[in-house]
C-alpha positions as CSV (number, residue, x, y, z in Angstrom):
1,M,58.3,-134.8,-13.4
2,T,57.1,-138.3,-12.6
3,E,56.7,-139.4,-9.0
4,Q,59.7,-141.6,-9.4
5,M,61.8,-138.7,-10.6
6,V,60.8,-136.6,-7.6
7,F,61.6,-139.5,-5.3
8,D,65.0,-140.0,-6.9
9,Y,65.8,-136.3,-6.7
10,I,64.8,-136.1,-3.0
11,S,66.9,-139.1,-2.3
12,F,69.9,-137.5,-4.1
13,L,69.4,-134.3,-2.0
14,R,69.3,-136.3,1.2
15,Q,72.5,-138.1,0.4
16,S,74.5,-135.1,-0.8
17,S,73.4,-132.4,1.7
18,E,74.2,-131.6,5.2
19,I,71.7,-130.3,7.7
20,V,72.9,-127.1,9.3
21,G,71.5,-126.0,12.7
22,L,71.0,-122.3,12.9
23,N,72.3,-120.1,15.7
24,P,70.6,-116.7,16.2
25,L,73.9,-115.4,17.7
26,V,75.7,-115.8,14.3
27,L,76.3,-112.4,12.8
28,A,74.5,-112.0,9.4
29,P,74.7,-108.4,8.2
30,I,72.2,-108.1,5.4
31,R,69.5,-105.5,4.7
32,D,66.6,-107.9,4.2
33,I,65.7,-109.7,7.5
34,N,64.3,-112.6,5.5
35,D,67.8,-113.3,4.1
36,V,69.4,-113.7,7.5
37,I,68.8,-117.4,7.7
38,I,70.3,-117.9,4.3
39,M,73.5,-116.1,5.4
40,Q,73.6,-118.0,8.7
41,T,73.2,-121.3,6.9
42,A,76.1,-120.5,4.6
43,I,78.3,-119.2,7.4
44,I,77.6,-122.1,9.9
45,G,77.8,-124.6,7.1
46,E,81.2,-123.2,6.0
47,A,80.0,-122.8,2.4
48,D,82.5,-122.0,-0.3
49,A,79.9,-120.2,-2.4
50,L,76.4,-118.9,-2.1
51,C,74.4,-118.9,-5.4
52,T,71.7,-116.3,-5.7
53,N,70.2,-113.6,-7.9
54,D,69.1,-111.6,-4.8
55,E,70.9,-108.2,-5.1
56,D,71.1,-107.8,-1.3
57,F,73.8,-110.5,-1.2
58,F,75.9,-108.6,-3.8
59,A,75.6,-105.3,-1.9
60,K,77.4,-104.2,1.2
61,P,77.5,-105.1,4.0
62,A,76.6,-108.6,3.1
63,S,79.0,-109.0,0.2
64,A,81.9,-107.5,2.1
65,Y,81.3,-109.8,5.1
66,L,80.9,-112.9,3.1
67,E,84.0,-112.2,1.1
68,K,85.9,-111.5,4.3
69,I,85.1,-115.0,5.6
70,G,85.7,-116.7,2.3
71,I,82.3,-117.2,0.9
72,A,81.9,-116.2,-2.8
73,V,78.5,-114.8,-3.8
74,L,77.7,-115.9,-7.3
75,D,74.8,-115.8,-9.7
76,D,73.8,-119.0,-11.5
77,I,75.9,-118.2,-14.6
78,S,79.0,-117.4,-12.5
79,L,78.5,-120.6,-10.5
80,M,78.3,-122.7,-13.7
81,H,81.6,-121.1,-15.0
82,R,83.3,-121.8,-11.6
83,L,82.1,-125.4,-11.6
84,R,83.6,-126.0,-15.1
85,L,87.1,-125.2,-13.8
């Protein structure tokens, strides 16, 4: 990518994203401790979907908890199908 393309992409991300402050007290039941901040970000940011290929998000307890609070866990292909609707 050219420097201008990178600059444009970063500008797009800044305009279309929301910074989410993490809270260590937010429950994030997942096996891999490194995934806790990803779950917390989705929960605190009130995400509709979490797109990942990480199997820990598709397994219990993470999948059950996220489903219970209304966050769909999707892989990239499923997300593309959902966005087409």
